N, C-alpha and C positions, 0 to 999 in steps of 0.2 A: 504494500500500500504506500503510495507516494505521499510525502509530507506536503501539506498545503503551503502555498507561498505566503510569506508575510505580507501585510498590507503595503509596506514600503516597497517590497519587491514588485508587487502588482502595479503600484503606481509608477515604478521605474519603467516597466513595460509599456504602460500607457503614455508616459512621456516620450519614449522612443517612437511610438506610433504617431503621436501628435507631431513630432518633428518630421516624420516621414510624410504625413498628410499635408503639412504646411510647407513641405519642401524647403525647410530651413537649411541654409548653407553654412559652411565653416565661418566662424566669426560673427554670425547673426545671433541676436539675443533672444532668449526664451521669454515668454510672458513672466511677469512678476510672480513671486511665490503665492501671494494672496489670490491672484488671477487664476493660476493653475489649480489652487485648492478649490476655488469656486467652480471652475470648469469640470473638475473631476469629482465634485461633490464630496470632498473629504476635508479634514482639518489640515492646518498648515504643518504640524510636526511631522506626519508621515511623508508629506511632499518634500520637506527639508531633508529628511533621511534618504529619500529616493534620489534626490539631487546629489547628496553627498556620496551615495553609492556609485552613481554614474561618474561623478568627478574622480573618485578614487580609481576608477578603471581607465581614466584618461580620455573619457568620452565627452565630458563637459568641463568647462573651466568656470569657477565661481570667483568673482572679484569682489571683495568687501566694499559695499556701497556702490558697486557698479553693475550688479546683476550677474546672470548666468548665461554663458555663451556656448555654442556648439563648437567643438574642436575639429570635427572631421565629417565628411559625408556619411549619412546614416547607413548606406550600403557597405561602408568599410568598417563599421563599428566592431564586428567580431574580431577582425584582424588588429584593431586599434588597441586591444588589450596588450599588444606587444609594442606599443608606442615607445620610442627611445626615451630613456629617463631624462636625458638632457633637454629634450623637446618639452617634456612635461614641466620641468622647472621653469623654462622660458615662458611657456604658455600661461602658467599660473604660479607666481612665487609662493603661494600658500603650500605648495608641495615641498617647500623647504623643510617644513616640520616632519613630513613623512620621510624625507631623506635623512634628517637628523636621527629619527627613530631607527632607520635602517643602519646608519653609521654606528649607533650605539650597540646594536646587536652584533654587527660584524667586528667592530674595532675592540670591543671587550674581549673577543677571542684572540685577535691578532696581538693585542698588548700582552695578554696572559702568556701566550706561547712564545712571544718574543723574549719575555723576561726569563723563560725557562731555557730557551734554545739559542739565544743570540751568541754568535761567535765574536771574537775580538774584532774581526773585520766588520761585522754587522754593527757593533757598538761604535766603532769609529765612523761609520757611515751615518748613523743616527745623530751622533754628535756634530758631524760636519753639516748635515741638513739643518740642524737646530741653529748652528752658528750663522749659516747663510740667511736663514729666516730672520734672525735677530738683526743682522747687518742691514737687510733691506728695510726692516721696520725703522731702524734708526735713521735711515736715509729718507724715510717718508715715501717710499716707493710702494704704493698699495698693490699694483698689479704684480710686481715681482715677489712681494712678500706673501701674497695669496698663493702664487705658484709654489713658493718655497714651503709654505705651510702644508699644502697638499702633498708635496714631495716628502716632507718630514713624516707624515702619517703613512705614506707608501713605504718608506724605509723601515718602519716598524712592522708592517705587514710582511715585507720580504724577510725580516729577521725571525718571523714565526716558523719558517721552513715548512709550512703547510701549503702544498702546491695548490690545493683547492681555494684556500683563503687568499692566496696571492693572486690567483687568476680572477677571483671575484673582485678584488681591489683594483687590479689592472683594468678590468672591464668597467669599473666605476670611476676610473681616474679622471676622465674628462668631466664627468658629472660632479665628482668630488671637487674638482677645481672650480666649476661653476658655482656650486653650493658654498664653498669656502669663500669665494669672491663676494657673493651676495651677502653671506653672513658678516664678513669683515666690513663691507661697505655700510651695512645696516648698523653694525655695532659702533663703527667709528663716527656715525652721526649722533650717537648717544650723548646726552649731556653729562654722563658720568666721566670724570676725568681720568679714572684709573683703569678703563677697559683694556687698553693695550698692555698696561703693566700686568693686569690680572691674566690675560691670555699668555703672555710670556712666562709668567710664574707657573701656570698650569702645564704648559708644554715642558718646562724644565723639570717639574715634579714627575711627569710621566716619563721623561727620558731617564731621570736619575733612578726611578724604580726599575726600569729595564736594565740599566747598566749595573744595578746592584743585584739583579737576578731575583727580584721580589714580585712574583706574579700577582699576589693579592693586592699589593699597593699599586701595581701598574693598572690592574682592572679598575680599582677605585679611582685612580687619577683620571683615566679616560672618561669614566662615568661622570665625575665631577665637572670635567671640562665641557662635555657635550651638554650637560644640564645647564651649565652657566650660559653657554652660547644660546641655547633654546630660550631660556628665561629672559636674557637680555634682548633678543630679537623680538620676542612676544611683547615685552614691555615697550619697546620702540614702536611696534605696530599699533599697540593700544594707544599710545600717546599720539601717533599720527592720526589715527581714526578720531580721537577726541578733538584734535585741533580742526579736523575737517568738519566735524559736527558744529563746533563753535563758530566756524566761518559761515556755515550755511544758515545758522540761526542767530547770528549776532544782531544785537539791538542797536538802533541809532543812538549816538551820544546825546544825552539829554541836555548837555550844555550848548549844543550847536543849534 
């Protein structure tokens, strides 16, 4: 006996049919959430969940305050489950959070195994990548420091000596670079003066744990680092959204 579809899954199918019926093209905007709810005769929460599901599959892009857009022709949607990750991040920066979750799962393992298995040559390479990253940061070169940041994380993956993890990280390298660049750009816009100092300290803590052969500390260090990045980006996103709301609903100066 088959399991009945959840309401949100049924709505996701209806949204796909609606897009097909209206022949919406990539880049075109879907009706507002409240309009969809009225058309489908349901409440807004399952509509929101259905949109989130389709967005997680790379089929739609939701922009905070900007609506929901079609990413690709409806006839191509089954194949679009394989949409390149870099394209997802470009299409919708909100996927940054998904990438950070994926990095957390992957890099917790690479850091752990690197601490257990890194050779002297691996350790020298990690140290060298760290020094290059810090040097570019001191020069204020955001592009090169982002690339060096991604290369630092890649050097740790290589030190894990797990060919599957290394291949995963190599496959994600271009995406990792994109995400690191977006993360750094967002974080550097923060009003917090010590963001760069904190990032450097976290990278150094991670490196030292691996050099010392301490897998528990290495795993803890990468976890703390990625949580900090995620929290800082989310705070900046929230502040940006708040400023936009204030701009839209600003009142005239009573003294004018």
